C-alpha positions in Angstrom: 3.5 -35.5 27.6 2.4 -32.4 25.8 0.3 -29.9 27.7 -1.5 -26.8 26.6 -1.5 -24.1 29.3 -2.8 -20.6 30.0 -0.8 -18.4 32.4 -0.6 -14.8 33.6 2.6 -12.7 33.4 3.7 -10.4 36.3 2.2 -7.4 34.5 -1.2 -9.1 34.3 -1.0 -10.1 30.6 -2.5 -13.5 29.9 -0.8 -15.8 27.4 -1.2 -19.4 26.1 1.3 -22.0 24.9 2.2 -25.6 24.8 5.0 -27.4 26.6 6.4 -31.0 27.2 6.3 -32.1 30.8 6.0 -35.3 32.9 2.7 -34.2 34.5 0.6 -31.1 35.3 2.2 -30.5 38.6 5.7 -30.4 37.1 4.6 -28.0 34.4 2.9 -25.8 37.0 6.1 -25.6 39.0 8.1 -24.8 35.9 5.7 -21.9 35.1 5.9 -20.5 38.6 9.7 -20.7 38.6 9.6 -18.3 35.7 7.5 -15.9 37.5 4.2 -16.8 35.8 0.9 -17.7 37.4 -0.8 -20.9 35.9 -4.5 -20.5 35.1 -5.3 -23.7 33.3 -3.3 -26.8 32.1 -4.8 -29.4 29.8 -3.3 -32.5 28.3 -3.0 -32.6 24.5 -4.2 -35.8 22.8 -1.1 -37.1 21.0 -2.8 -40.4 20.0 -5.2 -39.0 17.4 -4.0 -39.1 13.8 -4.8 -36.0 11.9 -4.1 -36.7 8.2 -4.5 -33.0 7.2 -2.0 -32.0 9.9 0.5 -34.6 8.7 0.0 -33.5 5.0 0.5 -29.9 5.9 3.6 -30.7 7.9 5.4 -32.5 5.1 4.3 -30.4 2.2 4.2 -26.9 3.7 7.4 -24.8 4.1 8.3 -21.3 4.8 9.0 -19.6 1.4 11.7 -16.9 1.0 9.0 -14.3 0.3 7.1 -15.2 3.6 10.4 -15.0 5.5 11.2 -11.6 4.1 7.7 -10.3 4.9 7.9 -11.8 8.4 11.2 -10.1 9.1 10.1 -6.7 7.8 6.8 -6.8 9.6 8.4 -7.8 12.9 10.9 -5.0 12.5 8.2 -2.5 11.7 6.1 -3.4 14.7 9.1 -3.3 17.1 10.0 0.2 15.7 6.3 1.2 16.3 6.8 0.4 20.0 5.1 -3.0 20.3 6.6 -5.6 22.6 8.3 -8.6 21.0 5.7 -11.0 22.4 2.8 -8.8 21.2 4.4 -8.4 17.7 4.8 -12.2 17.4 1.2 -12.7 18.5 0.0 -10.3 15.8 2.1 -12.1 13.1 0.8 -15.5 14.3 -2.8 -14.3 13.7 -2.0 -13.0 10.3 0.0 -15.9 8.8 -1.8 -18.7 6.9 1.3 -20.9 6.6 1.0 -23.8 9.0 4.7 -24.3 9.5 5.3 -20.5 10.1 2.4 -20.5 12.6 4.0 -23.3 14.6 7.3 -21.5 14.5 5.7 -18.3 15.8 4.0 -20.2 18.6 7.4 -21.7 19.6 9.1 -18.2 19.5 6.3 -16.8 21.7 6.7 -19.6 24.2 10.5 -19.0 24.2 10.0 -15.3 25.0 7.5 -16.1 27.7 9.9 -18.5 29.2 12.5 -15.7 29.6 14.5 -16.6 26.5 15.5 -14.4 23.6 14.4 -14.2 19.9 17.7 -15.6 18.8 17.6 -18.6 21.2 14.1 -19.4 19.7 15.4 -19.1 16.1 18.2 -21.5 16.8 15.6 -24.3 17.1 14.7 -23.9 13.4 18.0 -24.1 11.4 16.1 -25.2 8.2 14.2 -21.9 8.2 16.5 -19.4 9.8 20.1 -19.3 8.5 23.2 -18.6 10.6 23.3 -15.2 9.1 19.7 -14.5 10.3 20.4 -15.8 13.8 23.7 -14.1 14.3 22.4 -10.7 13.2 19.4 -11.1 15.4 21.7 -12.0 18.4 23.9 -9.0 17.6 20.8 -6.7 17.5 19.7 -8.0 20.9 23.1 -7.4 22.4 23.4 -3.9 21.1 19.8 -3.0 22.1 18.7 -2.4 18.5 16.8 -5.5 17.5 14.5 -3.7 15.2 17.4 -2.2 13.2 19.1 -5.6 13.0 15.9 -7.2 11.7 15.6 -4.4 9.1 19.1 -5.1 7.9 18.3 -8.9 7.8 15.2 -8.2 5.7 17.2 -6.1 3.2 19.9 -8.8 3.0 17.3 -11.5 2.4 15.5 -9.5 -0.2 18.6 -8.7 -2.1 19.8 -12.3 -2.0 16.4 -13.6 -3.1 16.2 -11.0 -5.9 19.6 -12.0 -7.3 18.8 -15.7 -7.2 15.4 -15.1 -8.8 16.9 -13.1 -11.7 19.5 -15.8 -12.4 17.0 -18.6 -12.3 14.5 -16.6 -14.4 17.1 -16.2 -17.1 17.6 -19.9 -17.2 13.9 -20.7 -17.7 13.9 -19.9 -21.4 16.7 -22.4 -22.4 15.2 -24.9 -20.0 11.8 -24.7 -21.8 13.4 -24.9 -25.2 15.4 -28.0 -24.4 12.5 -29.7 -22.7 10.3 -29.1 -25.8 13.1 -30.3 -28.0 13.4 -33.6 -26.1 9.6 -34.1 -26.1 9.3 -33.5 -29.8 12.4 -35.7 -30.5 11.0 -38.7 -28.5 7.6 -38.4 -30.3 9.3 -38.3 -33.7 11.4 -41.3 -32.8 8.3 -43.2 -31.6 5.9 -42.5 -34.5 8.0 -41.3 -37.6 11.1 -43.4 -37.5 9.5 -46.9 -37.3 7.5 -46.1 -40.5 10.7 -45.1 -42.4 12.5 -48.1 -41.0 9.8 -50.4 -42.3 10.2 -48.9 -45.8 14.0 -49.3 -45.7 13.6 -52.9 -44.7 11.1 -53.7 -47.5 13.5 -52.2 -50.1 16.5 -54.0 -48.7 18.6 -50.8 -48.4 22.1 -51.0 -46.8 21.9 -48.6 -43.9 24.8 -46.6 -42.4 25.6 -46.9 -38.7 24.0 -43.6 -37.8 20.7 -44.6 -39.4 20.8 -48.0 -37.7 21.3 -46.2 -34.4 18.3 -43.9 -35.0 16.1 -46.9 -36.0 17.1 -48.7 -32.9 16.1 -45.7 -30.7 12.9 -45.4 -32.7 11.9 -49.0 -32.2 12.6 -48.7 -28.5 10.6 -45.5 -28.0 7.8 -46.9 -30.0 7.5 -50.1 -28.0 8.3 -48.6 -24.6 7.0 -45.0 -24.9 6.0 -44.6 -21.2 9.2 -46.3 -20.0 11.2 -44.0 -22.2 9.8 -40.9 -20.6 10.4 -42.4 -17.1 14.0 -43.2 -18.0 14.6 -39.7 -19.4 13.2 -37.9 -16.4 15.0 -40.3 -14.1 18.3 -39.8 -15.9 17.9 -36.0 -15.6 17.2 -36.1 -11.9 19.9 -38.7 -11.4 22.4 -36.5 -13.2 21.4 -33.5 -11.1 21.7 -35.5 -7.9 25.1 -36.8 -8.9 26.4 -33.3 -9.7 25.1 -32.0 -6.4 26.8 -34.7 -4.4 29.4 -33.3 -2.0 32.4 -35.1 -3.6 31.5 -33.5 -7.0 31.3 -29.9 -5.7 34.9 -29.0 -6.4 34.8 -30.4 -10.0 31.4 -28.7 -10.8 32.5 -25.4 -9.3 35.8 -25.6 -11.2 34.0 -26.1 -14.5 31.4 -23.3 -13.8 34.1 -20.7 -13.1 35.8 -21.4 -16.5 32.7 -21.5 -18.7 32.3 -18.5 -21.0 30.0 -15.8 -19.7 28.7 -18.1 -16.9 32.1 -18.1 -15.2 32.1 -14.2 -14.9 28.5 -14.2 -13.8 29.3 -16.7 -11.1 32.3 -14.7 -9.9 30.2 -11.5 -9.7 27.4 -13.3 -7.9 29.7 -14.7 -5.2 31.5 -11.4 -4.9 28.1 -9.6 -4.3 27.0 -12.2 -1.8 30.3 -12.0 0.1 30.4 -8.3 0.3 26.7 -7.8 1.2 26.8 -10.5 3.9 30.0 -9.2 5.4 28.7 -5.6 5.3 25.4 -6.5 7.0 27.1 -8.6 9.7 29.8 -6.0 10.5 27.2 -3.2 10.6 25.2 -5.3 13.1 28.2 -5.6 15.4 29.3 -9.2 14.6 33.0 -9.7 14.9 34.9 -10.0 11.7 36.1 -13.6 12.3 32.5 -14.7 13.1 31.3 -12.8 10.1 33.7 -14.7 7.8 32.4 -18.0 9.2 28.8 -17.1 8.5 29.6 -15.7 5.0 31.3 -19.0 4.2 27.9 -20.7 4.5 26.3 -18.1 2.3 28.6 -18.5 -0.7 28.0 -21.7 -2.7 31.3 -22.2 -4.5 33.9 -24.3 -2.6 36.8 -22.2 -3.9 35.3 -19.1 -2.4 34.7 -20.9 0.9 38.5 -21.7 0.9 39.4 -18.0 0.4 37.1 -17.0 3.3 38.7 -19.7 5.5 42.1 -18.3 4.5 41.0 -14.8 5.3 39.9 -15.8 8.8 43.3 -17.5 9.4 45.1 -14.4 8.2 43.1 -12.1 10.5 43.7 -14.3 13.5 47.4 -14.0 12.8 47.1 -10.2 12.7 47.3 -9.7 9.0 45.1 -7.2 7.2 41.6 -8.3 6.1 42.4 -7.6 2.4 45.5 -9.9 2.3 43.6 -13.2 1.5 41.6 -11.5 -1.3 44.8 -10.0 -2.8 46.2 -13.5 -3.2 43.0 -14.7 -5.0 42.4 -12.1 -7.7 41.3 -14.9 -10.0 38.1 -15.2 -7.8 37.6 -11.8 -6.2 38.1 -8.7 -8.4 40.8 -6.1 -7.8 38.1 -3.5 -7.2 36.9 -5.4 -4.1 40.4 -5.7 -2.7 41.1 -2.0 -3.2 37.8 -1.0 -1.5 38.5 -3.3 1.4 41.9 -1.6 1.9 40.3 1.8 1.8 37.7 0.7 4.3 40.4 -0.6 6.7 42.3 2.6 6.5 39.3 4.9 7.0 37.4 2.7 9.5 34.5 2.4 7.2 34.9 -1.2 6.0 31.1 -2.1 6.1 30.3 1.0 4.0 33.0 0.0 1.4 31.7 -3.6 1.2 28.2 -2.3 0.8 29.3 -0.2 -2.2 31.0 -3.1 -3.8 27.9 -5.4 -3.4 25.7 -2.7 -4.9 28.0 -2.3 -7.9 28.1 -6.0 -8.7 24.4 -6.5 -8.0 23.7 -3.9 -10.7 26.2 -5.7 -13.0 24.4 -9.1 -12.4 21.0 -7.5 -13.1 22.2 -6.0 -16.4 23.8 -9.3 -17.5 20.8 -11.5 -16.6 18.6 -9.3 -18.8 20.9 -10.0 -21.8 21.4 -13.7 -20.9 18.7 -14.9 -23.2 20.3 -13.2 -26.2 23.6 -14.9 -25.3 22.0 -18.3 -24.9 19.9 -18.1 -28.1 22.8 -18.6 -30.6 24.1 -21.6 -28.6 20.7 -23.2 -28.5 20.3 -22.6 -32.3 23.6 -24.3 -33.0 22.8 -27.2 -30.7 19.3 -27.7 -32.2 20.6 -27.3 -35.7 23.3 -30.0 -35.1 20.7 -32.4 -33.7 18.3 -31.8 -36.6 21.1 -32.0 -39.1 22.3 -35.4 -37.8 18.7 -36.8 -37.9 18.1 -35.5 -41.4 21.3 -36.7 -42.9 20.9 -40.2 -41.2 17.4 -40.6 -42.6 17.9 -39.0 -46.0 21.1 -40.7 -47.0 19.4 -44.1 -47.4 16.8 -42.5 -49.6 19.5 -41.3 -52.0 20.7 -44.9 -52.2 17.2 -46.0 -53.2 17.1 -43.4 -56.0 20.5 -44.5 -57.3 19.4 -48.1 -57.4 16.2 -47.1 -59.3 18.3 -45.2 -61.9 
């Protein structure tokens, strides 16, 4: 059963929380075994159905912006001298996100129970990544939790900023293509059937391309709503298919070899690898563990294999840079050289940070110009589609004119 309790710490501070237990007596014993003095214990009503609560649970989530703000605020309050429990209580009062509020309640309960922040974060793998948890644990072990959280916040912010810029650059072509599909369907539904009727009355011999367009026009005209459902379903179905685990190596292979996009993908994965590794090493995480976590951060399966190889090489006693030297088609020479310098000077995390900063600036510059690169491709695609439609529908008209002459 779920109980809500109020208890007093050894220092006299009173706190509240919720906990599962068989009965009130067992919960009281549990609290006393942790050095707390129970004040009140009440059973929570689990049978009542709260529609609003269920709705919020399924449709609310912790956004990246909220996670970044939470991390920075928690770090700031710890640096200001607040206890971890007090800082979490303040953040709980400030947040309006239902899910984050429940997480903060759980973290507070974990701290009161004698646990650590990292042990509380582990319970929410969908919100806190392995990177977040490992850096927090390293900060706890080194006695500099506030510093570790500051580094986590910076890492999250940089990663979020990069992803946002890349996605923002793809909005323009996405809007253009969506508008093109919408206008095309409407033309097929309302314009093509009228022309088809004219051709039929005149008894014109139609080429195969015109027959195909008329077939689509009749279908869209009769089943307009179904057509939109099929188009949207096909798009989502294709996206789901391409995101399937068994398709990952094929999709990533193609992405790395696309003009412009391939180089952008390589720079993005390089920036993520170096910044993540730098943050983890700076926090005191071992290099093998850092490679395991970084593997989860990069998205491309070929980069994951390189990081696996790097871990194996290090465990055999080889230099960290060896695995990257053997994969210059993925990781640039500059990164390999900087890693070697970092190993020689003992400043590996600093060298990795410099590499990440360089490629993050490169990505920012390229994403600004991405729309100018995509525009010609879109114009060619749109021109080809319009040209095919125009030729298919105009060629029968020329046949009509020839017959009249």
